[in-house]
C-alpha positions as CSV (number, residue, x, y, z in Angstrom):
1,M,229.8,122.3,84.2
2,L,228.2,119.5,82.2
3,I,229.1,115.8,82.6
4,P,228.0,113.3,79.9
5,Y,226.8,110.1,81.4
6,N,226.9,107.8,78.3
7,L,230.5,106.9,79.0
8,P,232.1,103.9,80.8
9,P,232.3,104.2,84.6
10,W,236.1,104.7,84.4
11,L,235.7,107.8,82.2
12,C,232.4,109.2,83.3
13,M,233.5,111.3,86.2
14,K,237.0,112.1,85.0
15,P,238.1,115.7,84.2
16,S,238.7,114.8,80.5
17,S,234.9,114.3,80.2
18,F,233.8,117.6,81.9
19,I,232.4,120.4,79.7
20,L,232.8,123.9,81.2
21,S,229.6,125.4,79.9
22,T,229.1,128.5,82.1
23,L,231.6,130.9,83.7
24,I,230.1,133.6,85.8
25,P,232.3,136.8,86.1
26,R,231.6,138.2,89.5
27,K,233.3,138.5,92.9
28,S,230.5,136.8,94.9
29,G,228.0,134.1,94.4
30,P,225.0,135.0,92.2
31,G,222.4,133.6,94.6
32,N,219.0,133.4,93.0
33,D,220.1,135.5,90.1
34,I,222.0,132.4,88.8
35,D,219.0,131.8,86.5
36,V,220.0,134.9,84.5
37,Y,223.4,133.3,83.7
38,L,221.9,129.9,83.0
39,Q,219.5,131.1,80.3
40,P,221.9,130.4,77.3
41,L,222.5,126.9,78.7
42,V,218.8,126.2,79.1
43,Q,218.2,127.3,75.5
44,E,220.8,124.9,74.3
45,L,219.3,122.1,76.4
46,K,215.9,122.8,74.8
47,L,217.5,122.5,71.4
48,L,219.2,119.2,72.4
49,W,215.8,117.8,73.6
50,T,214.3,118.3,70.1
51,G,217.6,117.1,68.5
52,V,220.4,118.4,66.4
53,E,222.1,117.0,63.4
54,A,225.4,115.3,64.1
55,F,227.9,113.2,62.2
56,D,229.1,109.7,63.3
57,A,232.7,109.5,62.1
58,F,232.8,105.7,62.7
59,S,229.8,104.8,60.5
60,G,230.1,107.8,58.2
61,E,226.5,108.7,58.6
62,K,224.5,111.6,60.0
63,F,222.1,111.1,62.9
64,N,219.7,113.1,65.2
65,L,221.5,113.8,68.5
66,R,219.2,114.2,71.5
67,A,220.2,114.7,75.1
68,P,218.2,115.4,78.3
69,L,219.4,117.0,81.6
70,L,219.2,114.2,84.2
71,W,219.9,116.2,87.4
72,T,222.2,118.7,89.1
73,I,225.1,118.0,91.4
74,N,225.7,120.8,93.9
75,D,226.4,121.5,97.5
76,F,223.6,122.5,99.9
77,P,223.7,126.3,99.2
78,G,223.9,125.5,95.5
79,Y,220.8,123.3,95.9
80,A,218.8,126.4,97.0
81,M,220.1,128.5,94.2
82,L,219.3,126.0,91.5
83,S,216.1,124.5,92.8
84,G,214.5,127.7,94.2
85,L,213.7,125.9,97.4
86,S,214.6,127.0,100.9
87,T,217.6,125.4,102.6
88,K,217.5,127.5,105.8
89,G,215.3,128.1,108.7
90,Y,212.5,125.8,110.0
91,N,211.8,124.4,106.5
92,A,215.4,123.8,105.5
93,C,214.8,120.3,104.1
94,P,214.1,120.5,100.4
95,I,212.5,117.0,100.5
96,C,210.2,117.5,103.5
97,L,209.5,121.2,102.7
98,D,206.8,122.6,105.0
99,S,206.6,119.2,106.8
100,T,210.2,119.4,108.0
101,P,210.3,118.3,111.6
102,S,212.0,121.2,113.3
103,D,211.9,123.4,116.4
104,R,214.0,126.0,118.1
105,F,216.3,124.6,120.8
106,G,217.9,127.5,122.7
107,S,219.5,129.7,120.1
108,K,219.6,126.9,117.4
109,I,217.1,125.1,115.2
110,W,217.1,121.3,115.5
111,Y,215.7,118.7,113.1
112,C,214.6,115.5,114.9
113,S,211.4,113.4,115.1
114,Y,213.0,110.5,113.3
115,R,210.4,108.3,115.0
116,K,208.0,109.4,112.2
117,W,209.8,107.1,109.9
118,L,209.3,104.1,112.1
119,P,206.4,101.6,111.7
120,A,203.2,102.8,113.4
121,D,203.4,100.1,116.1
122,H,207.1,100.5,117.0
123,P,207.7,100.8,120.8
124,Y,209.9,103.9,120.3
125,R,206.9,106.0,119.3
126,C,205.5,105.9,122.8
127,Q,208.8,106.5,124.7
128,G,208.9,110.2,124.4
129,D,210.8,110.7,127.6
130,K,213.9,109.1,126.1
131,F,214.1,111.2,122.9
132,C,214.5,114.9,122.0
133,E,210.9,115.8,121.7
134,K,209.8,118.9,123.6
135,F,208.4,118.0,127.1
136,G,209.0,114.3,126.2
137,T,205.9,113.9,124.0
138,N,205.1,110.7,122.1
139,E,205.3,110.7,118.3
140,W,202.4,109.4,116.2
141,G,202.9,111.4,113.0
142,K,203.7,110.0,109.6
143,A,206.9,110.6,107.6
144,P,206.6,113.3,104.9
145,S,206.6,112.0,101.4
146,R,208.8,113.3,98.6
147,P,207.0,115.9,96.5
148,S,206.7,115.5,92.8
149,G,208.1,117.9,90.3
150,T,204.6,119.0,89.3
151,D,203.7,119.8,93.0
152,I,206.8,121.9,93.4
153,L,206.2,123.7,90.0
154,R,202.6,124.5,91.0
155,Q,203.8,125.9,94.3
156,Q,206.7,127.9,92.9
157,E,204.6,129.6,90.2
158,K,202.9,131.4,93.1
159,V,206.2,132.8,94.4
160,K,207.1,136.3,93.0
161,H,210.8,136.9,92.5
162,V,212.4,139.9,90.8
163,Y,215.9,139.2,89.4
164,G,218.6,141.7,90.3
165,K,219.2,143.5,93.5
166,S,216.7,146.3,94.2
167,K,218.0,149.6,95.5
168,A,214.7,150.3,97.3
169,P,214.3,149.0,100.8
170,P,211.9,146.1,101.2
171,K,208.4,147.2,101.9
172,K,207.2,146.4,105.4
173,R,204.0,144.4,105.6
174,Q,201.3,146.2,107.4
175,R,199.7,144.4,110.4
176,G,196.5,142.7,109.5
177,H,196.9,143.4,105.7
178,D,197.5,140.8,103.0
179,D,198.9,142.2,99.8
180,D,198.2,139.1,97.7
181,D,196.5,136.0,99.0
182,D,197.9,134.0,96.1
183,V,201.5,134.7,97.1
184,Q,202.6,132.0,99.5
185,D,205.2,132.3,102.2
186,E,208.6,131.7,100.6
187,S,209.7,129.6,103.6
188,D,207.2,127.0,102.5
189,F,207.7,126.9,98.8
190,G,211.1,128.5,98.2
191,T,212.2,131.8,96.8
192,K,211.6,131.5,93.1
193,R,210.6,129.4,90.2
194,S,213.6,127.3,89.0
195,I,214.6,128.1,85.5
196,F,215.0,124.3,84.8
197,F,211.2,124.0,84.8
198,D,211.5,125.7,81.4
199,L,212.6,122.2,80.2
200,V,209.4,120.3,79.3
201,Y,210.6,117.1,81.0
202,W,212.1,118.6,84.1
203,E,209.0,118.4,86.3
204,H,208.6,114.7,85.4
205,N,212.2,113.8,86.5
206,L,212.1,111.7,89.7
207,L,215.4,113.1,90.9
208,R,216.1,116.7,89.9
209,H,218.7,117.9,92.4
210,N,221.1,115.6,94.3
211,L,221.8,115.9,98.0
212,D,225.6,115.9,98.1
213,V,226.9,113.0,100.2
214,M,230.4,114.5,100.3
215,H,229.4,117.6,102.3
216,I,226.8,115.7,104.3
217,E,229.4,113.2,105.4
218,K,231.9,116.0,106.2
219,N,229.4,117.9,108.3
220,V,228.2,114.8,110.2
221,S,231.9,113.9,110.9
222,E,232.6,117.4,112.2
223,N,229.5,117.2,114.4
224,I,230.7,113.9,115.9
225,L,234.4,114.9,116.3
226,G,233.5,118.3,117.6
227,T,231.2,116.9,120.3
228,L,233.4,114.0,121.3
229,L,236.5,116.2,121.7
230,S,234.7,119.4,122.9
231,M,236.1,121.4,120.0
232,D,234.8,124.6,118.5
233,K,232.0,122.8,116.6
234,S,230.8,121.0,119.7
235,R,227.1,120.4,119.9
236,D,227.1,120.2,123.7
237,S,227.5,123.6,125.4
238,R,226.3,125.3,128.6
239,N,223.4,127.0,126.7
240,D,222.3,123.6,125.3
241,R,222.2,122.1,128.8
242,E,220.0,125.0,129.9
243,A,217.7,124.5,127.0
244,L,217.3,120.8,128.1
245,E,216.0,122.0,131.4
246,A,213.6,124.4,129.7
247,W,212.3,121.5,127.5
248,R,212.0,119.2,130.6
249,I,213.9,116.3,128.9
250,K,217.1,114.3,129.7
251,S,217.1,115.5,133.3
252,H,220.3,113.6,134.0
253,L,222.2,116.1,131.8
254,W,220.8,119.3,133.3
255,L,223.4,121.7,134.8
256,S,224.2,120.8,138.4
257,T,226.1,122.3,141.2
258,N,229.5,120.8,142.2
259,P,230.8,120.7,145.9
260,N,232.6,124.0,145.4
261,G,229.3,125.8,144.6
262,G,230.0,126.2,140.9
263,E,228.0,125.0,137.9
264,C,229.1,121.8,136.2
265,M,227.9,119.8,133.2
266,P,227.2,116.1,134.1
267,P,229.0,113.8,131.7
268,A,226.9,112.3,128.9
269,S,227.3,108.8,127.4
270,Y,229.4,110.3,124.6
271,S,231.6,112.4,126.9
272,M,235.3,111.7,126.9
273,S,237.7,112.4,129.8
274,T,241.1,114.0,129.2
275,E,242.8,110.6,129.4
276,E,240.4,109.1,126.8
277,K,240.9,112.1,124.5
278,E,244.6,111.6,124.7
279,R,244.4,107.9,124.0
280,F,242.1,108.5,121.0
281,L,244.3,111.2,119.5
282,N,247.4,109.1,120.2
283,V,245.8,106.3,118.0
284,L,245.3,108.8,115.2
285,Q,248.8,110.2,115.6
286,K,250.4,106.7,115.2
287,I,248.2,105.6,112.3
288,K,249.8,104.8,109.0
289,V,247.5,104.3,106.0
290,P,248.1,102.7,102.6
291,D,249.6,104.7,99.7
292,G,246.8,106.6,97.9
293,Y,244.2,105.9,100.6
294,G,244.3,109.3,102.3
295,S,246.4,112.1,103.7
296,N,248.7,111.8,106.7
297,L,246.3,112.1,109.6
298,S,249.0,112.4,112.2
299,S,249.7,116.0,110.9
300,C,246.1,116.9,111.8
301,V,246.5,115.9,115.5
302,N,247.1,118.6,118.1
303,M,248.0,116.8,121.3
304,K,248.6,120.0,123.2
305,Q,245.1,121.3,122.7
306,R,243.6,117.8,122.4
307,K,241.8,118.4,119.0
308,L,242.0,117.8,115.3
309,I,242.9,120.6,113.0
310,N,242.9,121.2,109.2
311,L,240.8,118.2,108.3
312,K,239.8,118.2,104.6
313,S,236.6,116.7,103.2
314,H,238.4,113.5,102.2
315,D,240.0,113.2,105.7
316,N,236.5,113.3,107.2
317,H,235.4,110.7,104.5
318,V,238.1,108.1,105.6
319,L,237.6,108.9,109.3
320,M,233.8,108.5,109.1
321,Q,233.8,105.3,107.1
322,D,236.9,103.4,108.4
323,I,239.0,104.9,111.0
324,L,236.7,106.6,113.6
325,P,235.0,103.5,115.0
326,V,238.2,101.6,115.0
327,A,240.2,104.4,116.7
328,L,237.4,104.7,119.3
329,R,237.4,101.0,119.9
330,A,241.2,100.9,120.1
331,S,241.2,103.6,122.8
332,K,238.0,102.6,124.6
333,A,237.2,106.3,124.5
334,T,233.4,106.5,124.7
335,K,230.3,104.5,125.5
336,V,228.6,105.1,122.1
337,I,231.3,103.2,120.1
338,D,228.8,100.6,118.8
339,L,226.3,103.3,117.8
340,L,228.9,105.4,115.9
341,A,230.1,102.1,114.3
342,R,226.6,101.6,112.9
343,L,226.6,105.1,111.5
344,S,230.0,104.4,109.9
345,S,228.7,101.2,108.4
346,F,225.8,103.1,106.9
347,F,228.1,105.5,105.1
348,K,230.3,102.6,104.0
349,K,227.4,100.7,102.4
350,L,225.9,103.9,101.0
351,C,229.1,104.9,99.2
352,S,229.9,101.5,97.9
353,T,230.7,101.4,94.1
354,T,228.3,98.4,93.7
355,I,224.9,98.2,95.5
356,D,222.3,95.5,95.4
357,P,218.9,97.1,95.1
358,D,217.4,94.4,97.3
359,D,219.6,95.6,100.2
360,L,218.4,99.3,100.1
361,D,215.2,98.8,102.1
362,G,217.3,97.2,104.9
363,L,219.8,100.0,104.7
364,Q,216.9,102.6,105.1
365,N,215.6,100.8,108.1
366,E,219.1,100.7,109.5
367,I,219.6,104.4,109.3
368,I,216.2,105.2,110.8
369,L,217.0,103.1,113.8
370,T,220.5,104.5,114.1
371,L,219.2,108.1,114.1
372,C,216.6,107.2,116.7
373,E,219.4,105.7,118.9
374,L,221.5,108.8,118.3
375,E,218.5,110.9,119.4
376,K,218.4,109.0,122.7
377,E,222.1,109.7,123.4
378,F,222.8,113.2,122.0
379,L,221.3,116.6,122.6
380,P,218.8,118.1,120.2
381,S,221.5,120.6,119.1
382,F,223.4,117.7,117.5
383,F,220.8,117.2,114.9
384,T,221.5,119.9,112.3
385,I,220.0,119.8,108.9
386,M,222.9,117.8,107.6
387,V,222.1,115.0,110.1
388,H,218.5,115.1,109.1
389,L,219.3,114.7,105.4
390,L,220.7,111.2,106.1
391,I,217.1,110.0,106.2
392,H,216.7,110.8,102.5
393,L,220.0,109.5,101.1
394,V,218.9,105.8,100.5
395,E,215.8,107.0,98.6
396,E,218.1,109.0,96.3
397,V,220.2,105.9,95.7
398,K,217.1,104.1,94.6
399,L,216.3,106.9,92.1
400,G,219.8,107.8,90.9
401,G,222.1,104.9,91.5
402,P,225.5,104.8,93.3
403,V,226.7,108.1,94.8
404,Q,230.0,108.1,93.0
405,Y,228.3,109.6,90.0
406,R,226.3,112.1,92.0
407,W,228.6,113.7,94.6
408,M,231.0,116.7,94.5
409,Y,234.4,115.0,94.9
410,P,235.4,115.0,91.2
411,I,233.9,118.4,90.7
412,E,235.6,120.0,93.7
413,R,238.9,118.6,92.6
414,Y,238.4,119.9,89.0
415,L,237.4,123.3,90.3
416,S,240.6,123.4,92.3
417,H,242.5,122.6,89.2
418,L,240.8,125.4,87.3
419,K,241.8,127.9,90.0
420,S,245.4,126.9,89.4
421,H,245.1,128.6,86.0
422,V,244.5,132.0,87.5
423,T,247.5,134.3,86.9
424,N,245.6,137.6,86.8
425,K,243.6,137.9,90.0
426,A,241.9,141.0,88.7
427,Q,240.2,138.9,85.9
428,P,240.3,135.3,87.2
429,E,237.5,134.1,84.8
430,G,239.7,135.0,81.8
431,S,242.6,133.0,83.1
432,I,240.3,130.0,83.8
433,A,238.8,130.2,80.3
434,E,242.2,130.4,78.6
435,G,243.5,127.5,80.7
436,F,240.5,125.3,80.0
437,L,240.6,126.0,76.2
438,L,244.3,125.2,76.1
439,E,243.9,121.9,77.9
440,E,241.0,121.0,75.6
441,T,243.1,121.7,72.6
442,I,246.1,119.7,73.8
443,R,243.8,116.8,74.8
444,F,242.1,116.8,71.4
445,C,245.4,116.7,69.6
446,S,247.0,114.1,71.8
447,R,244.3,111.6,70.8
448,Y,245.7,111.5,67.3
449,L,249.3,110.7,68.6
450,Q,249.6,107.0,68.7
451,G,252.3,105.5,70.9
452,V,253.3,108.9,72.3
453,K,253.3,109.4,76.0
454,T,251.4,112.6,76.9
455,I,250.1,114.1,80.2
456,F,246.7,112.6,79.5
457,N,247.7,109.0,78.9
458,I,250.4,108.5,81.6
459,P,249.9,105.3,83.7
460,K,247.8,105.7,86.8
461,R,249.3,105.6,90.2
462,M,248.2,102.0,90.8
463,D,248.5,100.9,87.2
464,D,249.5,97.2,86.9
465,D,249.5,96.7,83.1
466,I,252.5,94.7,81.9
467,P,253.6,93.8,78.3
468,N,253.2,90.0,78.6
469,P,250.7,89.1,81.3
470,N,250.2,85.5,79.9
471,D,253.8,84.7,80.9
472,Y,252.7,84.6,84.5
473,L,250.9,81.7,86.1
474,F,247.7,82.3,88.2
475,N,247.3,85.9,86.8
476,S,250.1,86.9,89.1
477,G,251.7,89.4,86.8
478,G,251.9,93.0,87.9
479,R,254.1,96.1,88.0
480,V,257.4,95.9,89.9
481,I,258.3,98.8,92.2
482,G,261.8,99.6,93.4
483,K,265.0,97.6,93.2
484,E,265.2,94.0,92.1
485,V,267.8,91.6,93.6
486,S,268.8,88.2,92.2
487,I,268.6,85.6,94.9
488,R,268.9,81.9,95.4
489,L,266.1,80.3,97.5
490,D,267.0,77.8,100.2
491,D,265.8,74.2,99.6
492,K,263.0,74.4,102.2
493,S,261.5,77.6,100.9
494,L,261.8,76.3,97.3
495,K,259.9,73.1,98.2
496,Q,257.2,75.1,100.1
497,A,256.8,77.4,97.1
498,H,256.7,74.6,94.6
499,R,254.2,72.6,96.7
500,Y,251.9,75.6,97.0
501,I,251.9,76.0,93.2
502,L,251.2,72.3,92.6
503,L,248.4,72.2,95.0
504,H,246.6,75.0,93.2
505,S,247.3,73.7,89.7
506,D,244.3,72.0,88.0
507,E,246.7,70.5,85.4
508,I,248.4,68.5,88.2
509,K,245.2,67.2,89.8
510,G,245.1,64.0,87.8
511,D,248.8,63.3,88.7
512,M,248.0,63.9,92.4
513,D,245.1,61.5,92.4
514,E,247.4,58.9,90.7
515,F,250.1,59.4,93.3
516,L,247.6,59.0,96.3
517,T,246.1,55.9,94.7
518,E,249.6,54.4,94.4
519,K,250.4,55.3,98.0
520,R,247.2,53.7,99.3
521,Q,247.9,50.5,97.5
522,M,251.3,50.4,99.1
523,N,249.7,50.8,102.5
524,L,246.8,48.4,102.2
525,Q,247.6,46.8,105.6
526,N,247.4,50.0,107.5
527,P,244.4,52.4,107.7
528,V,245.1,55.6,105.8
529,T,244.0,59.0,107.3
530,E,243.9,62.5,105.9
531,S,247.0,63.3,107.9
532,D,248.8,60.5,106.2
533,E,247.9,61.7,102.8
534,S,248.9,65.3,103.7
535,N,252.3,64.0,104.8
536,W,252.8,62.1,101.6
537,I,252.0,65.2,99.5
538,I,254.3,67.4,101.6
539,N,257.3,65.0,101.7
540,E,257.1,62.8,98.5
541,F,254.7,64.2,95.8
542,G,257.2,66.7,94.4
543,G,259.9,64.1,93.9
544,W,257.5,61.5,92.6
545,L,256.2,64.0,90.0
546,Q,259.7,65.0,89.0
547,N,260.5,61.4,88.2
548,K,257.6,61.4,85.7
549,V,258.7,64.5,83.8
550,H,260.2,62.5,80.9
551,Y,256.9,60.6,80.3
552,I,254.8,63.7,80.0
553,D,253.6,64.6,76.4
554,A,254.5,68.3,75.8
555,T,253.0,68.6,72.3
556,T,250.0,70.5,73.7
557,E,249.9,73.7,75.7
558,D,248.5,71.9,78.8
559,G,251.2,69.2,78.4
560,K,253.9,71.8,78.1
561,L,252.6,73.4,81.4
562,R,252.4,70.0,83.1
563,K,256.0,69.2,82.1
564,A,257.3,72.6,83.3
565,L,255.5,72.2,86.7
566,A,256.8,68.6,87.1
567,G,260.3,69.7,86.4
568,G,260.3,72.0,89.5
569,L,261.1,75.6,90.2
570,H,264.4,77.2,89.3
571,S,266.3,77.8,92.5
572,Y,267.3,81.3,91.3
573,G,264.8,84.1,91.2
574,R,264.2,87.8,91.8
575,K,263.5,89.4,95.2
576,L,261.3,92.5,94.8
577,K,260.9,95.5,97.1
578,G,257.3,96.3,96.0
579,Y,254.6,95.1,93.7
580,I,251.3,96.5,92.2
581,I,248.5,94.1,91.3
582,N,244.7,94.4,91.1
583,G,244.9,98.1,92.0
584,Y,246.8,97.3,95.3
585,K,250.3,98.3,96.2
586,F,252.3,95.9,98.3
587,L,255.7,96.5,99.9
588,S,257.8,94.2,102.0
589,T,257.9,94.9,105.7
590,D,261.6,96.0,105.5
591,R,260.7,98.6,103.0
592,D,257.5,99.6,104.7
593,S,259.1,100.3,108.1
594,H,261.0,103.3,106.7
595,L,257.8,105.0,105.2
596,L,254.9,107.1,106.6
597,T,252.5,104.8,104.8
598,Q,251.6,101.2,105.5
599,N,251.5,98.8,102.5
600,S,252.5,95.4,103.9
601,G,249.2,94.4,105.3
602,I,247.6,91.5,103.5
603,M,244.4,89.4,103.7
604,V,243.6,86.1,101.9
605,E,240.3,84.3,101.9
606,A,240.4,80.5,101.7
607,D,237.9,77.8,102.7
608,G,235.5,80.3,104.3
609,D,238.2,81.8,106.5
610,A,240.0,85.1,106.3
611,Y,243.8,85.0,107.0
612,Y,245.6,88.2,108.0
613,G,249.3,88.8,107.7
614,K,252.2,91.0,106.6
615,V,254.2,90.7,103.4
616,K,257.7,89.7,104.5
617,D,259.2,89.1,101.0
618,I,258.1,89.3,97.4
619,Y,259.6,86.7,94.9
620,E,259.4,86.3,91.2
621,L,260.3,82.7,90.4
622,D,260.2,80.7,87.2
623,Y,260.1,77.2,85.8
624,Y,263.4,77.4,84.0
625,G,262.3,80.3,81.8
626,D,259.0,78.8,80.5
627,Y,256.5,80.2,83.1
628,K,256.8,82.8,85.8
629,V,255.0,83.2,89.1
630,V,255.0,86.0,91.7
631,L,254.7,84.8,95.3
632,F,254.3,86.7,98.6
633,R,256.0,85.2,101.6
634,C,254.1,86.3,104.7
635,D,253.9,86.2,108.4
636,W,250.4,84.8,109.1
637,V,248.4,85.4,112.3
638,D,247.1,82.2,113.8
639,I,243.3,82.2,113.1
640,H,242.6,80.3,116.4
641,R,244.8,82.1,118.9
642,G,245.6,85.5,117.2
643,V,242.3,86.7,115.9
644,K,239.4,88.2,117.7
645,A,236.1,89.3,116.0
646,Y,233.6,91.9,117.3
647,P,229.8,91.6,116.9
648,N,229.8,94.6,114.4
649,G,232.3,92.8,112.1
650,G,235.5,94.3,113.4
651,V,238.6,92.2,113.7
652,C,241.7,92.3,115.9
653,V,244.9,90.4,115.3
654,N,248.1,89.7,117.3
655,F,251.3,89.1,115.4
656,S,253.0,87.5,118.4
657,K,250.7,84.5,117.7
658,L,251.7,83.2,114.2
659,M,251.1,80.2,112.1
660,H,252.8,78.9,108.9
661,S,255.9,80.9,109.7
662,G,257.9,78.8,107.3
663,R,260.2,77.2,109.9
664,L,258.8,73.8,109.2
665,L,258.5,72.1,105.8
666,Q,254.8,71.6,106.2
667,D,254.1,75.3,106.7
668,D,252.5,77.4,103.9
669,P,254.0,80.9,104.1
670,F,253.4,81.6,100.4
671,V,250.4,83.0,98.5
672,F,250.0,84.1,94.9
673,S,250.1,87.9,94.3
674,S,246.7,87.7,92.6
675,Q,245.2,86.2,95.8
676,A,246.2,89.1,98.0
677,K,243.9,91.8,99.3
678,K,245.0,94.9,101.0
679,V,244.4,95.7,104.7
680,F,246.1,98.0,107.2
681,Y,246.4,97.8,110.9
682,I,245.7,100.3,113.8
683,E,247.4,99.7,117.1
684,D,245.2,99.2,120.2
685,E,246.1,101.6,123.0
686,I,244.6,99.4,125.7
687,Q,245.4,95.8,124.6
688,K,249.1,96.1,123.8
689,G,250.1,93.8,120.9
690,W,246.7,93.7,119.3
691,L,246.0,95.5,116.1
692,H,242.6,96.4,114.6
693,V,242.1,95.5,110.9
694,V,240.8,98.0,108.4
695,K,240.0,96.6,104.9
696,N,240.9,98.6,101.9
697,K,239.3,98.7,98.4
698,P,241.4,99.6,95.3
699,R,240.6,102.8,93.5
700,D,239.6,103.0,89.8
701,V,238.7,99.3,89.8
702,F,235.1,98.6,88.7
703,D,233.0,95.5,89.3
704,L,231.2,95.0,86.0
705,G,229.6,91.7,87.1
706,D,230.0,88.2,85.8
707,S,228.8,89.1,82.3
708,L,227.9,92.1,80.2
709,P,224.6,92.5,78.3
710,V,225.0,91.4,74.7
711,E,223.8,93.6,71.9
712,E,221.4,91.7,69.7
713,E,221.1,92.3,65.9
714,G,218.5,94.9,65.1
715,G,218.4,96.4,68.6
716,T,219.8,96.5,72.1
717,N,218.8,94.7,75.3
């Protein structure tokens, strides 16, 4: 499958941009023989490198079209098939190659020695008794460097590989006899020469094959959850404890004898008691996430067996990045909460859609220290090859950019869609080819149908486009969800909403300065404080401005807006059940309480503080038909009494401690819909009434920066 990268971010990784270039008709994976099937593709890539004649329909001219292959996107077994490098055994890391730090621990191979990546004078290097090194040795080695394409090509050319499965049994090597001194051990240099080296530029590419963050994150998450909950994939077993004693490390975790004479496993810092497991799973069972954020995690909780079942890759993604550290903190389930929170923060930053290159060195240092700390707490068996690959992910971001354009999520989803075309299981590749061609034909034809709704141009799930966005003040226009009800606002709520709009209107700033100057002159004999000015604005400014409405010049657009604002809000408006804006879906608490999702959580940033709340009501109001505005009426947590912050950046709130509830005229319960950001809350099992805050980013919303590069005449920047 080919993906063209010269497209905008919102189109680049969409199925409509994918090109199904190769379909291999066989029941099992081709393994190293995949190069046989890739030969036609490589020939076409060679032709594209030299250039083919193409026609530009926009300019009506012919031009020479050239295209290189940037890299491959694959899972870890696919990495081995395409690169020819080994991804198993002691040299399983395709970056470290024969310098992969590995050893046999019991019946498993572990990959540790993360202290090699620390500075030479770091104190951890001489604290071998605290880490997973055999016999507690100190570490003075250097970190392996990434090999160049030329180095790998030179090594792989010495490896002999015959395509196709040989019927003859492999010839045993005689003791003391070398058949060919030039043929290197395939565990060092791989199993074959990759066919992509036939491309003249391939060996010079800095990043040829991507480590798939999706599967790495999934496997790390399964390692952690399996070990914490003692599930099938636990990395802490009786054999692992026996291996600890054989290595003479972590003596406090060796098997011991209980008072009854039987063997027991002393609890480790990450161990969870039965009660702690039940609290942790209870948090996950109660959790409600926003619409479109993830699946229903409560269906994956098995309280009877105290484990998680049927977790998909995306479930592990949201658990690892957002929910796991919060759920552990909410249940006080283990002593390594802060350490796992640091690992979660690493994945969160790594998978961000926008990354500052200046932050990458700090992120690399962060994951090195985190892996060293994990090595102090967990057994060597925890450190599988997937955990080891974390050390190389930041370097790949430096070379290839954000992971959203280099991971398997969109490809896996599209492959699942292609499988849905299969109607003849005897010849599945034929069904896939027919379905793909049919979709391509329909998509091509639909692009010529203007104004016709097709399956390829239907609105997105969180689409907020509306016909007349300029009719709404403060960019508050969005898509209405559910039933609309006409209502009449009470006088107090109307004054609060109108005052909030006036205080945020630049057009009224001059009038407010005039009002305050007039009030100060009327109170020359008494000292005026900020509290006095605030009370004047709350109680008198709206009426004073309304008395000036007939003196405002409405011949200009600004004057027309000033006059409408001075006239005041219409007392009748619309009450909405739900609203979509800026990629977020918001529902009122009444509507939210009947659903399995949570869409009423809201956060607003103002004056350097973050305010957390829940959307109580959604109103669309207008200034007598001229201008509309959408406001959220919220229950706001008191930032002084109802908010607690943790050192790692986590936040807890308590909705029994509210501010600006709207009971008093001076309260500010309203915010513009455009100001709102989505959060959701996770209930704390220990501190009843307290909720942990999890922030949420909208999907399919891209930060393009403050300005775009401008194309200059005669060339591009």
